[in-house]
C-alpha positions as CSV (number, residue, x, y, z in Angstrom):
1,M,-47.3,-46.8,64.8
2,V,-50.8,-47.5,63.9
3,Q,-50.0,-44.9,61.0
4,A,-46.6,-46.2,60.5
5,L,-47.7,-49.6,60.5
6,L,-50.6,-49.1,57.8
7,M,-47.8,-47.5,55.4
8,A,-46.1,-50.5,56.1
9,L,-48.9,-52.8,54.9
10,L,-49.4,-50.5,51.9
11,A,-46.1,-50.5,51.0
12,L,-46.5,-54.6,50.9
13,L,-49.8,-54.4,48.6
14,N,-47.8,-51.8,47.3
15,G,-44.6,-53.8,46.0
16,T,-46.2,-57.3,45.4
17,Q,-46.0,-58.1,41.9
18,G,-49.7,-58.7,40.2
19,P,-51.9,-56.9,38.3
20,T,-54.5,-56.3,40.7
21,F,-52.0,-54.8,43.4
22,W,-50.5,-52.8,40.4
23,Y,-54.0,-51.9,39.1
24,F,-55.4,-50.6,43.2
25,F,-52.0,-49.7,44.7
26,R,-48.9,-49.1,42.9
27,E,-50.1,-46.7,40.5
28,P,-49.1,-43.1,42.1
29,V,-53.2,-42.2,41.7
30,M,-54.1,-45.0,44.0
31,A,-51.2,-45.0,46.1
32,G,-52.0,-41.2,47.1
33,F,-55.4,-41.7,47.6
34,W,-54.3,-44.7,50.7
35,V,-51.4,-42.4,52.1
36,G,-53.7,-39.7,51.9
37,L,-56.9,-42.0,53.8
38,I,-54.1,-43.1,56.2
39,Y,-53.4,-39.4,57.0
40,G,-56.8,-38.2,57.0
41,N,-56.9,-36.5,53.9
42,P,-57.7,-38.8,50.9
43,V,-58.3,-35.9,48.3
44,Q,-55.6,-34.0,48.8
45,G,-53.3,-37.5,48.4
46,T,-55.3,-38.6,45.6
47,M,-54.4,-35.5,43.6
48,I,-51.2,-35.4,44.6
49,G,-50.7,-39.3,43.4
50,A,-52.6,-38.0,39.9
51,T,-50.0,-35.3,39.6
52,I,-46.9,-37.7,40.3
53,N,-48.9,-40.0,37.8
54,I,-48.8,-37.8,34.5
55,S,-45.4,-37.6,35.2
56,Y,-45.0,-41.5,34.7
57,L,-47.4,-41.8,31.9
58,G,-45.2,-43.2,29.6
59,W,-43.3,-45.3,32.2
60,I,-42.2,-48.9,31.1
61,S,-40.2,-51.4,32.5
62,A,-38.7,-53.4,30.2
63,G,-36.4,-56.3,30.9
64,G,-36.5,-55.7,34.6
65,A,-34.7,-52.2,34.2
66,N,-37.0,-49.1,35.4
67,A,-35.8,-45.6,34.5
68,S,-37.4,-44.1,37.8
69,D,-39.1,-46.8,40.5
70,L,-42.5,-45.6,40.5
71,Y,-44.0,-47.9,43.4
72,W,-42.3,-45.9,45.5
73,A,-42.9,-42.5,43.4
74,G,-46.4,-42.6,44.4
75,L,-46.5,-43.9,47.6
76,L,-43.5,-41.9,49.3
77,G,-43.9,-38.9,47.2
78,T,-46.9,-38.3,48.8
79,F,-46.0,-39.5,52.2
80,V,-43.0,-36.7,51.7
81,A,-45.8,-34.0,50.4
82,I,-48.5,-34.6,52.7
83,K,-46.0,-34.7,55.8
84,G,-43.9,-31.6,54.6
85,G,-46.8,-29.1,53.4
86,M,-45.9,-28.8,50.6
87,D,-48.2,-28.0,47.3
88,I,-48.7,-30.7,44.4
89,N,-46.3,-28.9,42.0
90,Q,-43.0,-29.0,44.5
91,S,-44.5,-32.4,45.4
92,V,-43.9,-34.1,42.0
93,A,-40.3,-33.0,41.9
94,F,-39.6,-34.8,44.9
95,A,-41.4,-38.0,43.8
96,V,-38.7,-38.0,40.6
97,P,-35.5,-38.4,43.1
98,I,-37.6,-40.3,45.6
99,G,-38.1,-42.8,42.8
100,L,-34.3,-43.2,41.5
101,L,-34.0,-44.2,45.4
102,G,-36.7,-46.7,45.0
103,N,-35.0,-48.5,42.1
104,Y,-32.2,-49.5,44.3
105,M,-34.9,-51.2,46.2
106,H,-36.1,-52.7,42.6
107,V,-33.1,-53.9,41.6
108,A,-32.1,-55.6,45.4
109,Y,-35.5,-57.0,45.0
110,M,-35.2,-58.6,41.6
111,T,-31.1,-60.0,42.9
112,L,-33.2,-61.4,46.0
113,A,-36.1,-63.2,44.1
114,S,-33.7,-64.6,41.3
115,I,-32.9,-67.5,44.5
116,W,-36.6,-68.7,44.1
117,P,-36.5,-70.3,40.6
118,V,-33.5,-72.2,41.3
119,R,-35.5,-73.6,44.3
120,M,-38.2,-74.1,42.2
121,D,-36.4,-76.5,39.9
122,K,-35.5,-78.4,42.7
123,L,-38.7,-78.7,43.9
124,A,-39.7,-79.9,40.2
125,E,-37.0,-82.4,40.0
126,K,-38.9,-84.0,43.2
127,G,-42.6,-83.7,42.0
128,D,-43.2,-81.3,44.5
129,W,-45.8,-79.3,43.0
130,K,-47.1,-77.8,46.7
131,G,-43.8,-76.4,47.7
132,I,-43.7,-74.5,44.3
133,R,-46.7,-73.1,44.8
134,R,-46.2,-72.3,48.2
135,L,-42.7,-70.6,46.6
136,Q,-45.1,-68.7,43.8
137,V,-47.3,-67.2,46.6
138,L,-45.0,-66.4,49.3
139,G,-41.3,-66.4,48.1
140,G,-41.9,-62.3,46.1
141,P,-44.1,-61.1,49.4
142,C,-40.7,-61.8,51.7
143,I,-38.3,-60.3,49.6
144,V,-41.4,-57.1,49.3
145,L,-41.0,-57.5,53.5
146,L,-37.5,-56.9,53.5
147,V,-36.6,-54.6,50.6
148,R,-39.9,-51.9,50.3
149,V,-41.9,-52.7,53.6
150,L,-38.9,-52.2,56.3
151,P,-37.5,-49.0,55.0
152,V,-41.9,-47.4,54.0
153,F,-42.0,-48.1,58.0
154,L,-39.1,-46.8,59.5
155,I,-39.4,-43.5,57.0
156,A,-43.3,-43.9,58.3
157,W,-42.1,-43.8,62.0
158,F,-39.1,-41.9,62.3
159,G,-38.8,-39.7,58.9
160,S,-41.8,-37.1,59.8
161,D,-40.3,-34.6,61.8
162,F,-36.8,-35.4,60.0
163,I,-38.7,-34.7,56.4
164,K,-40.3,-31.5,58.0
165,T,-37.0,-30.2,58.8
166,M,-35.3,-30.5,55.9
167,I,-37.9,-28.8,53.8
168,A,-37.8,-25.8,56.2
169,S,-34.1,-25.5,55.7
170,L,-34.6,-25.6,52.1
171,P,-33.9,-21.8,50.9
172,V,-37.0,-20.0,48.9
173,W,-35.3,-19.8,45.7
174,S,-34.8,-24.1,45.9
175,M,-38.9,-24.1,46.5
176,N,-39.9,-21.9,43.6
177,G,-36.9,-24.1,41.5
178,L,-38.6,-27.6,42.2
179,A,-42.2,-25.8,42.2
180,A,-41.2,-24.9,38.1
181,V,-39.5,-28.5,37.8
182,G,-43.2,-30.1,39.0
183,K,-44.6,-28.1,36.6
184,I,-42.7,-29.3,33.7
185,L,-42.9,-33.1,34.3
186,P,-45.8,-33.9,33.4
187,A,-45.5,-32.2,30.4
188,L,-42.9,-34.6,30.2
189,G,-44.4,-37.6,30.8
190,M,-47.2,-36.7,28.1
191,S,-44.7,-36.2,25.9
192,M,-43.6,-40.0,26.4
193,L,-46.7,-41.4,26.1
194,L,-47.6,-39.4,22.8
195,K,-44.0,-41.0,21.5
196,F,-45.6,-44.5,21.8
197,M,-48.8,-43.7,20.9
198,W,-48.7,-41.2,17.7
199,K,-49.4,-41.7,14.2
200,K,-50.3,-39.4,11.7
201,E,-53.6,-40.3,11.0
202,L,-55.1,-39.7,14.6
203,A,-53.2,-36.3,14.8
204,I,-56.4,-34.4,13.6
205,F,-58.1,-36.0,16.6
206,F,-55.2,-35.0,19.5
207,I,-55.6,-31.3,17.6
208,L,-59.4,-31.8,18.0
209,G,-59.3,-32.1,21.7
210,L,-56.6,-29.5,22.7
211,S,-58.4,-27.0,20.9
212,I,-61.5,-27.8,22.7
213,A,-60.0,-27.8,25.7
214,A,-58.0,-24.8,25.3
215,Y,-61.1,-23.0,24.4
216,T,-63.5,-24.1,26.5
217,Q,-61.4,-24.3,29.8
218,M,-63.2,-27.8,30.7
219,T,-61.4,-29.4,32.9
220,D,-63.6,-32.8,33.2
221,L,-61.8,-35.8,32.1
222,L,-65.0,-38.0,32.4
223,L,-66.6,-35.8,29.6
224,Y,-63.7,-36.5,26.9
225,A,-63.3,-39.6,27.4
226,I,-66.8,-40.0,26.9
227,I,-66.4,-38.4,23.5
228,G,-63.7,-40.0,23.0
229,V,-65.4,-43.4,23.0
230,C,-68.7,-42.5,20.9
231,F,-65.8,-40.9,18.6
232,A,-63.6,-44.4,18.4
233,V,-67.3,-46.2,18.2
234,L,-68.5,-44.2,15.1
235,L,-64.8,-44.4,13.7
236,I,-65.1,-47.9,13.8
237,K,-69.0,-48.6,12.6
238,L,-67.8,-46.4,9.4
239,G,-64.7,-48.3,8.9
240,F,-62.0,-46.5,9.6
241,G,-58.9,-48.1,9.0
242,E,-60.4,-51.1,7.1
243,T,-58.6,-50.0,3.6
244,K,-55.2,-49.6,4.7
245,E,-55.5,-52.9,6.6
246,A,-56.8,-54.4,3.5
247,E,-54.0,-52.9,1.1
């Protein structure tokens, strides 16, 4: 019960709108850490969440429309992986359909939340700014409690044994297929990200980074980040790109 209640609290923080909640609870790598902490293995949770996160690097919500729900993909994807004893690649393959299921919750949230602006208009006509502030602070979380927190609580409370039974009933070829798909999805996430970031004048840096990673087998991402920042500062100092902007 305590773990289910903590999962419900995490779902509330995960589904609440705002930069602080997005950075610390929504992103799959962070959601995975918190789920892992709740179930006694934060390292495994972070690894699973980070792998799921790669699949969503190019994720964007345009006009309230989602290709897949990032909130539940990380939260419930990690939960299913930990409680079902799956490996990381299989957990990624499970996270995507869970994200598609979460889309229904997102649509329900957006639909129900549309009642608050109408109510705020009426309060504005009366000059009741305190009422508007209350709705701003409490309106969204109240709907999150209904469409996101309650389902996660029920899944965490009743779903672990069912999930284990369901996974155990899957044939070996199915689990192998999920593992194969799970390996492809991070590449898809990277390609989505490159679609937004790609510029021909920066191609040399992508090739350089890939070559160093491939031939040295270094996996320390912090090292690459430091090198990237140093390159960026150096090129800015040397006036990289200024000629094109002047033209």
